[in-house]
N, C-alpha and C positions, 0 to 999 in steps of 0.2 A: 612638278610636284611641289605642293605647298608645305611650308613648315607646320608641324603639329603644334598644338598649344603647349606641350611639354618641352618642345625644342625651340631654342631661340633662333632668330633669323641667322645669326652668325654660324650656329651649328648646322643649320640647314644649308647655308651657302657653302660651308666647308665640305659637307657631304656631297653636294651637287658637283663641286669642283673635283673632288676625288673620283667620283664616278665618270667624270669627263676627262680623267687622266691629267689634271692640272695639279702641279705641286702647290702646296700651301706654304710658301716661303714666308719669311718675316715681313716683307713689304705687303704681301697680299693679306696676311693675317692682321697686320696693323690697320690696314684700310677697312677690312671687313668689321673689325671690332669698333672702329670709329663710326662707320655707317650704322651699325647695330644700335649704337647709343644715341643716335640722332632722332629727333621727332619730325624733321622736315628736310627738304632737299638742300644739298650743299654743292657749290661749284668745285671744280678740280683745284682751283687756287685756294679756296677755303679748306679743302681737304689737306692740301700740302701744308698750309699754315698751321692747321690743328695738329698734324702729325709732327711737324717741327717743334711746336710748343710742347708737345708731350714727349719730347726727346726720342722720337722714333721717326727721324726724317726719312722721307721717301721721295725720290726724284720725280719731277713732273711727268716726264715721259713714261715712267713706270706707272704712275697714277692713271694716266690716260689709257695705257695698255690694259691695266687691271679692270678699270671701269668698262672698257669695251668688252672684255671677256665676260664680266658680270652681266652686262646688258645682253650679249648674245645668248647667255644661259638663262635669260629671263629672271635674273635675281635682282636687278636694279632697273628702275625706270629713269630714262633720260627725259628731262623736262626742258623744253625750249622756252626760255622766259623772255626772249627778244634781245635785240642789240647783240646778236651773235653770242649770246650767253646761254650755256646749258647748265643744268643742275641735275644731281643724281640722288635718288633715294631708294632704299630697299623696297621691294615689292613684298608686302606683308598681307597675304590673303587672309581673310577672316578677322583682321584686326581693325577694320574700318577703312574708309576711303576718304581722302581729302583732296581738295583742289588748292589753287594758289592765287593770291593777290600779289601783284608785282607793282612796286612804285617805280615809274619810269624816270623819276628824278634822282632818287638816292639808291635805288636797287634793292630795297628791302623786299623780302619775300615772306609772306604771311600765309600759313595754311588756314583753310576754312572748310567747314562742312555745312551742308544745307539739305535736309531731307526733302524739301519741296523741289529742289533742283534735281535730286536723284529720281524722284517720282516723275518729273517732267521728262527726263531722259528715258526712263523705262517706257512711258507712254509713246514718246517719239519713236523709240526703237521698234514698236509694234506697227508703225505706219510707214517706215522706210524699207526699201527693198534690200535690207542687209540685216543679218543677225549681229547686233552690237554686243561685243564681248567685253570691251573696255573703253574707257573714255578718260579724257584729261581736259580740265577747264583751267585756263590761265586768264585772269582778268587783269587788265592794265589800267593804271591811273596814277593819281598822286596820293600818297599816304597823308595822314592828318598833319604830321610835322611839316611836310613839303607844301601842303595846300594852305597853310596859315600865312 
């Protein structure tokens, strides 16, 4: 069930967790609030660093456990960006969809949107023997700083 426009992703996630009988403890609440404030995907280490900097430290094992719960409940998307690195971002239906550019040298991840790409995927989905319900595009290369 998607978050309504009047409801933030954090409120929606908290409601879904409650219906699934998960307690919303301080660590879970801190992680959900952090993800809700982000515009793009974060790694578990970036999440840990951000929570520590905000004086709300949460252990790495707890972060991975919470992220796994959120992914199982279809609240976050796990994005494999290569080199055994995963990033996580809230699934916000109705708020636009973006893909990711990954610099293989410095690890910078940049979100991007492209209406032509979305149209091409829609056309392709009509020609393949599967109903495409979601997709993820991760493009790898060197960012401007690393390619100079």
